[in-house]
C-alpha positions in Angstrom: -25.5 -7.2 -18.2 -25.9 -4.6 -20.9 -23.4 -2.7 -22.9 -24.0 1.1 -23.1 -24.0 3.1 -26.3 -20.4 4.0 -25.6 -19.4 0.3 -25.2 -19.2 0.4 -21.4 -20.0 -2.3 -19.0 -19.7 -2.6 -15.2 -17.5 -5.4 -14.0 -19.3 -7.1 -11.1 -17.8 -6.2 -7.7 -16.9 -9.8 -6.8 -15.0 -10.2 -10.0 -13.2 -6.9 -9.6 -12.1 -7.9 -6.0 -11.0 -11.4 -7.1 -8.9 -10.0 -9.9 -7.5 -7.1 -7.9 -9.0 -4.5 -10.3 -9.6 -1.2 -8.5 -10.4 2.3 -9.8 -7.3 3.5 -11.7 -6.2 -0.1 -12.6 -5.1 -0.7 -16.2 -6.7 -3.6 -18.1 -6.3 -5.1 -21.6 -8.9 -6.6 -23.8 -8.4 -9.6 -26.1 -10.5 -12.0 -28.1 -10.4 -15.8 -27.5 -12.6 -17.2 -30.1 -15.9 -15.3 -29.6 -15.0 -14.5 -25.9 -13.8 -11.1 -24.8 -11.1 -11.5 -22.1 -10.2 -8.6 -19.7 -6.8 -9.0 -18.1 -5.3 -6.7 -15.4 -2.0 -5.2 -16.4 1.0 -5.0 -14.1 0.9 -5.5 -10.4 -2.2 -3.4 -9.8 -3.0 -0.5 -7.5 -2.5 -2.5 -4.2 1.1 -3.3 -5.1 1.8 0.3 -6.1 0.4 1.5 -2.8 2.4 -1.1 -0.9 5.6 0.0 -2.7 4.9 3.7 -2.0 4.2 2.9 1.7 7.5 0.9 2.0 9.4 3.7 0.4 7.9 6.3 2.8 8.6 4.1 5.8 12.2 3.7 4.7 12.5 7.5 4.3 11.0 8.1 7.8 13.3 5.4 9.3 16.3 7.1 7.8 15.4 10.5 9.3 15.1 9.2 12.9 17.7 9.6 15.5 20.0 6.6 16.2 18.3 5.9 19.6 14.9 5.6 17.9 16.2 3.4 15.1 17.2 0.8 17.7 13.7 0.4 19.1 11.7 -2.7 18.3 8.0 -2.7 17.2 6.7 -3.1 20.8 8.9 -0.3 22.1 7.8 2.0 19.2 4.1 1.3 20.1 4.8 2.1 23.8 6.5 5.3 22.7 3.5 6.3 20.5 1.1 5.5 23.4 3.2 7.6 25.8 4.4 4.6 27.8 7.8 4.2 26.3 11.2 5.8 26.9 11.7 9.6 26.7 14.1 9.6 23.8 14.5 13.4 23.8 15.7 13.4 27.4 18.1 10.5 26.7 19.5 12.4 23.7 20.0 15.5 25.8 21.9 13.4 28.4 23.8 11.4 25.8 22.3 8.0 26.8 19.2 6.0 26.3 
């Protein structure tokens, strides 16, 4: 591996994947004797995305009607596929 005039190198893909380093990740550099050590900072991009996804799911759940909030995962999938309960009709008639 070669270092460019600007001091840049490409971290091999298998090492990036194993360390959880993705585009936009922050890393630090340190010296251990004559070795240069690159260390990912924080939880990384995957954890940030997971946290944002959980926050978005919580916001969506909070905006749903009470009948829909009571459905389990299988019932939600049936609803999405069009096989589930007609929640709009049950809300119009006051029952589920």
